[in-house]
C-alpha positions in Angstrom: -29.8 61.1 -13.8 -29.6 63.3 -17.1 -32.4 66.1 -17.4 -34.9 65.3 -20.1 -34.5 67.9 -23.3 -38.1 68.7 -24.6 -38.6 70.6 -27.7 -40.9 73.5 -26.5 -41.8 77.0 -27.4 -42.9 79.9 -25.3 -45.7 82.1 -26.6 -47.3 85.3 -25.0 -50.9 86.4 -25.7 -51.9 89.6 -23.7 -51.8 89.0 -20.1 -50.8 85.0 -20.6 -48.0 83.0 -21.1 -47.7 79.7 -22.5 -45.5 76.8 -22.7 -46.1 75.5 -26.3 -45.4 71.7 -27.5 -46.2 69.8 -30.8 -48.7 67.0 -30.3 -46.9 63.5 -31.7 -49.1 63.8 -34.8 -51.6 65.3 -36.4 -54.3 62.8 -35.8 -53.0 62.4 -32.1 -55.6 61.1 -29.7 -55.5 59.7 -26.4 -57.7 59.4 -23.4 -55.0 60.9 -20.9 -54.8 63.9 -23.3 -59.0 64.0 -23.1 -58.7 64.0 -19.4 -56.3 66.9 -18.9 -58.1 69.0 -21.5 -61.4 68.4 -20.0 -60.8 68.1 -16.1 -59.1 70.6 -13.9 -56.5 68.1 -12.3 -55.2 69.5 -9.2 -51.8 70.3 -9.5 -51.2 70.0 -13.3 -50.6 72.8 -15.8 -53.9 73.8 -17.3 -54.0 72.6 -21.1 -55.6 73.4 -24.5 -55.2 72.2 -28.0 -54.8 74.9 -30.7 -54.1 75.3 -34.4 -50.7 77.4 -34.6 -48.6 77.8 -37.9 -50.5 75.0 -39.4 -49.6 72.8 -36.4 -51.9 71.1 -33.8 -50.4 72.1 -30.6 -50.9 71.7 -26.7 -50.7 74.9 -24.9 -49.6 74.9 -21.0 -50.8 78.0 -19.1 -47.6 79.2 -17.3 -48.7 82.8 -16.3 -47.4 84.2 -12.9 -45.1 81.1 -12.3 -41.5 80.4 -13.1 -39.6 77.1 -13.5 -38.0 75.8 -10.5 -34.3 75.8 -11.8 -34.7 79.6 -12.3 -35.8 80.2 -8.7 -32.5 78.4 -7.4 -30.2 79.4 -9.9 -27.8 80.8 -7.4 -29.7 80.3 -4.2 -29.2 77.4 -2.1 -32.5 75.5 -1.1 -33.7 75.0 2.3 -35.0 71.9 3.7 -38.5 73.4 4.4 -38.5 74.9 0.9 -37.7 71.3 -0.5 -40.4 69.6 1.4 -42.9 72.1 0.3 -42.0 71.2 -3.3 -42.2 67.7 -2.8 -45.4 67.9 -0.7 -46.8 69.5 -3.9 -45.4 66.8 -6.2 -46.7 63.9 -4.1 -49.9 65.4 -4.0 -49.7 65.5 -7.9 -48.9 61.6 -8.1 -52.2 61.3 -6.0 -54.4 63.3 -7.9 -53.4 62.1 -11.2 -54.6 58.5 -10.4 -58.1 59.9 -9.8 -58.2 60.6 -13.2 -56.3 57.2 -14.6 -53.2 59.1 -15.8 -49.9 57.3 -15.9 -47.0 58.5 -14.0 -44.9 58.6 -17.0 -46.6 61.6 -18.5 -45.1 63.9 -15.5 -42.3 65.9 -16.4 -40.3 67.0 -13.0 -36.8 68.1 -14.6 -36.4 71.4 -12.9 -36.3 73.5 -16.3 -39.9 72.4 -16.7 -41.3 72.2 -13.3 -43.1 75.4 -12.7 -43.7 76.9 -9.1 -45.4 79.9 -7.7 -42.1 82.0 -7.0 -43.2 82.7 -3.4 -45.3 80.0 -2.2 -43.2 77.3 -4.2 -46.3 75.5 -4.9 -45.5 73.3 -7.6 -47.6 73.0 -11.1 -46.5 70.1 -13.3 -46.1 69.8 -16.9 -48.2 66.6 -17.9 -47.4 65.3 -21.5 -49.5 62.0 -22.1 -47.2 60.7 -24.7 -44.2 60.6 -22.6 -43.5 57.1 -20.9 -41.4 56.5 -17.8 -41.7 55.1 -14.4 -42.3 57.2 -11.1 -39.0 56.1 -9.9 -37.1 57.8 -13.4 -39.4 61.0 -12.8 -38.7 61.2 -9.2 -34.7 60.6 -9.4 -34.5 63.6 -11.5 -36.1 66.1 -9.1 -34.2 64.3 -6.3 -30.7 64.8 -7.7 -31.6 68.3 -8.3 -32.6 69.1 -4.9 -29.4 67.1 -3.3 -27.2 69.2 -5.6 -28.6 72.5 -4.5 -29.0 71.8 -0.7 -27.0 74.0 1.5 -23.5 72.1 2.0 -23.2 73.9 5.1 -26.7 72.7 6.8 -25.9 68.9 7.8 -29.5 68.6 8.6 -30.9 69.3 5.0 -27.8 67.3 3.7 -28.8 64.1 5.5 -32.6 64.5 4.8 -32.0 65.0 1.1 -29.7 62.3 0.8 -32.1 59.8 2.6 -35.1 61.2 0.3 -32.5 60.3 -2.7 -31.8 56.7 -1.4 -35.6 56.2 -1.0 -36.3 57.2 -4.6 -33.3 55.1 -5.9 -34.6 51.8 -3.9 -36.2 49.5 -7.0 -39.1 48.9 -4.5 -39.8 52.7 -3.9 -43.3 53.4 -3.3 -45.1 57.0 -3.0 -45.6 56.2 0.5 -41.8 56.3 1.5 -41.3 59.6 0.2 -44.5 60.9 1.7 -43.4 59.9 5.0 -40.1 61.4 4.8 -41.6 64.7 3.7 -44.1 64.8 6.3 -41.6 64.8 9.3 -40.7 68.2 8.1 -42.2 71.7 9.3 -44.6 73.9 7.4 -42.6 76.8 5.7 -43.5 80.2 7.2 -41.4 80.7 10.4 -38.2 82.0 8.4 -38.2 84.4 5.3 -38.1 82.3 2.0 -35.3 82.3 -0.2 -33.1 84.9 1.7 -29.9 86.1 0.0 -27.0 83.7 0.7 -24.9 86.4 2.0 -27.2 87.6 4.7 -27.1 83.8 6.0 -23.5 83.1 5.5 -21.5 81.7 8.4 -18.4 83.7 7.7 -20.4 87.0 7.7 -21.4 86.0 11.4 -19.9 86.6 14.9 -18.8 83.3 16.7 -21.9 83.6 19.1 -24.3 84.0 16.6 -27.1 81.4 15.5 -26.4 80.5 12.1 -28.9 77.9 11.5 -32.2 77.7 13.6 -33.7 74.8 15.2 -37.3 73.7 14.3 -39.9 72.6 16.4 -39.5 68.6 15.4 -36.9 68.0 17.8 -37.0 66.5 21.6 -35.3 68.3 24.4 -32.6 65.8 24.3 -32.4 65.9 20.5 -32.2 69.8 20.6 -29.2 69.6 23.2 -27.5 67.2 20.7 -27.8 69.5 17.7 -26.9 72.4 19.4 -23.7 71.0 20.4 -23.0 69.8 16.9 -23.6 73.1 15.5 -21.5 74.6 18.2 -18.9 72.5 16.9 -19.4 73.5 13.2 -19.1 77.3 14.4 -15.8 76.6 16.4 -14.3 74.6 13.7 -14.8 77.6 11.6 -14.2 80.7 14.0 -11.5 78.4 16.7 -10.5 76.0 18.6 -13.2 74.4 20.9 -12.9 74.1 24.6 -11.3 71.3 26.2 -15.0 70.4 27.9 -16.7 70.4 24.4 -13.7 68.2 23.0 -13.8 65.8 25.9 -17.8 65.1 25.3 -17.5 64.6 21.7 -14.5 61.8 22.6 -16.5 60.3 25.1 -19.6 60.3 22.9 -17.4 58.9 20.1 -16.3 56.2 22.1 -19.7 54.9 22.5 -20.6 54.9 18.8 -19.7 53.2 15.3 -20.8 53.6 12.2 -20.2 54.0 8.6 -19.3 56.9 6.2 -21.8 58.1 3.5 -20.3 60.6 0.5 -23.2 62.7 -0.3 -22.5 65.0 -3.5 -23.5 68.4 -2.6 -23.1 71.7 -4.8 -20.7 69.8 -7.1 -18.7 68.6 -4.3 -18.5 65.1 -2.6 -19.0 65.3 1.4 -18.7 62.6 3.4 -20.8 62.0 6.3 -20.5 59.6 9.1 -23.7 58.2 9.8 -23.5 57.0 13.5 -25.8 54.4 14.9 -26.3 53.5 18.6 -28.3 50.9 20.4 -31.1 53.2 21.4 -31.4 55.3 17.9 -34.9 56.5 17.1 -36.3 56.4 13.6 -35.3 59.8 12.2 -32.7 60.6 14.4 -29.9 62.3 13.0 -25.8 61.4 13.1 -23.0 63.4 14.5 -21.9 65.4 11.6 -18.6 67.1 13.7 -16.2 65.1 11.4 -17.8 66.0 8.0 -16.8 69.8 8.9 -13.3 69.0 9.9 -11.9 70.4 6.8 -14.3 73.2 6.4 -11.7 75.4 6.2 -9.8 73.7 3.5 -12.6 73.9 1.3 -11.6 76.0 -2.1 -13.9 79.2 -2.3 -16.0 78.7 -5.7 -15.4 82.7 -6.2 -19.4 83.3 -6.9 -20.9 86.2 -5.8 -24.5 85.4 -4.8 -26.1 88.4 -6.5 -26.4 91.1 -4.0 -27.6 94.2 -5.5 -25.3 97.1 -4.8 -26.3 100.8 -5.0 -23.3 102.6 -6.4 -24.1 106.2 -6.0 -21.8 108.8 -7.0 -18.3 107.6 -8.2 -15.4 108.9 -10.3 -14.1 105.2 -11.1 -14.8 103.6 -14.4 -17.6 101.2 -14.0 -19.0 98.2 -16.0 -22.3 96.4 -15.8 -24.3 99.2 -14.5 -28.1 99.8 -14.5 -28.7 103.4 -14.6 -32.4 104.2 -13.6 -33.7 107.0 -16.2 -35.2 109.6 -14.5 -33.7 109.2 -10.8 -30.4 108.5 -12.1 -29.8 105.5 -9.6 -27.1 103.0 -10.3 -27.0 99.5 -9.9 -24.0 97.2 -10.6 -24.4 93.9 -11.7 -21.7 92.1 -9.4 -22.4 88.5 -10.9 -24.4 86.6 -13.3 -27.2 85.7 -13.6 -28.7 88.6 -12.1 -32.6 88.7 -11.8 -34.9 91.8 -11.7 -38.4 91.8 -10.4 -40.8 92.6 -7.4 -40.4 90.1 -5.0 -37.7 90.9 -2.6 -36.2 87.8 -1.6 -36.5 86.2 -4.7 -34.5 88.6 -7.1 -31.4 90.8 -7.0 -32.8 94.2 -8.2 -36.2 94.1 -6.7 -38.6 97.0 -7.9 -41.7 98.3 -6.5 -43.6 99.5 -9.4 -46.8 98.1 -10.0 -45.9 97.1 -13.6 -42.9 94.8 -12.6 -43.9 91.1 -12.3 -42.6 89.1 -9.3 -39.5 87.3 -11.6 -39.8 90.0 -14.6 -35.9 89.5 -16.3 -32.7 88.1 -16.1 -29.1 89.3 -17.3 -26.6 86.6 -17.9 -23.5 86.1 -19.2 -22.6 84.1 -22.3 -19.7 83.2 -24.5 -18.4 86.7 -23.1 -21.7 88.5 -24.0 -24.2 90.0 -21.8 -27.6 89.0 -22.5 -31.1 89.9 -21.3 -34.2 87.2 -21.3 -37.9 88.1 -20.5 -39.5 85.6 -17.7 -42.8 85.6 -18.9 -43.6 89.1 -17.2 -46.7 90.3 -17.9 -46.2 93.9 -19.1 -43.1 92.7 -20.9 -39.3 93.4 -21.1 -38.3 96.0 -23.6 -34.8 96.6 -25.6 -34.7 100.2 -26.9 -38.5 100.2 -27.3 -38.8 96.8 -29.0 -40.8 94.1 -26.7 -39.0 90.6 -26.0 -40.9 87.3 -26.9 -41.5 85.4 -23.4 -38.2 83.8 -22.9 -36.3 85.8 -25.8 -32.5 86.5 -25.2 -31.0 89.4 -26.5 -27.6 90.6 -26.6 -27.4 93.8 -24.7 -24.8 96.7 -26.0 -23.8 99.8 -23.9 -26.2 102.5 -23.7 -29.2 99.9 -24.4 -32.5 101.2 -22.9 -34.1 98.2 -21.0 -37.8 98.7 -20.3 -38.9 96.4 -16.9 -42.8 97.0 -17.3 -42.7 101.0 -17.0 -39.3 101.3 -15.3 -36.6 102.2 -17.7 -33.0 101.9 -17.4 -29.7 102.4 -19.5 -27.4 99.6 -19.4 -23.8 100.9 -19.3 
């Protein structure tokens, strides 16, 4: 489903950041508008109406938050992260009903769904004049989650696909989504938003554990799950043992099922959804065949933004950030390249207190390199001039970049 493009502005005022939209008309009045202005509705962005440039506009507070699409711009979504986001969204659907607010006003497009960068708690944009059904709103988000799920994680792939199927069902009710989300473990057992490189299968030794089990499996399910994952590893690093192959052949002879095609990361992946006489609700199919052609997958050639300390070198280098006063050099290996304070959320983490959690991003477009402020508290500067929130400025060689109080030269 195509994402909704909104006509919005971004404004910065002192230490506050706002998403700003024009109201449908100068005389627009609606009880739903009054509801969100006069009440603190759980899970909705706080709103206020102001006159600006001769227009009556609604201001939504987005300070210290980032759009979901930016958080996962070049990181894959883990199952526990998707579940955390959806828990918040389900709660929002419930809370607006208490205030007689229609579901059509909720905007769940990743570009406008704001979340806390660390907890991933969503705060939803509500536009009273928008009209759409719950299913239409949910499908936009479900398609995004499915497309950004780690394609190497069969468990996440199936779970996300089941969410998508539930949302697409014409008789979908909120309880269907809530039931699937409730089965997932709460986040916290693992570091959130690890660099893709740090969890890459190809960077692991054949005996390493690539994907961790959660507490939701029974002993029997855990044994089956270990066998599936061992199958994935051996397909990547070498042939399986004859005993393992025999077990799989015996298991396969007792099962039958149908194939389900799931689009993940721009590719269509075919999973065989098996069924047995004693299959329990929520049990997982055998994904061994889905990974049979893993080695044949074309490399995307993407580098997922590892920060590289260059140090001293005589070789000519481009796309460097040179920290003023310290001389440290950081190569921008890939775009977009994010700068901020939260180590596991950005490519270049800075510990200075003036730096926001996700402060700025550098990206490439039409052969040029740009920098963009990401609603930072203390501002992003180019040659001493502060950028507006979300403002994009083309970088030139030797430009001075200010990230709060930390300064770099772009080389």
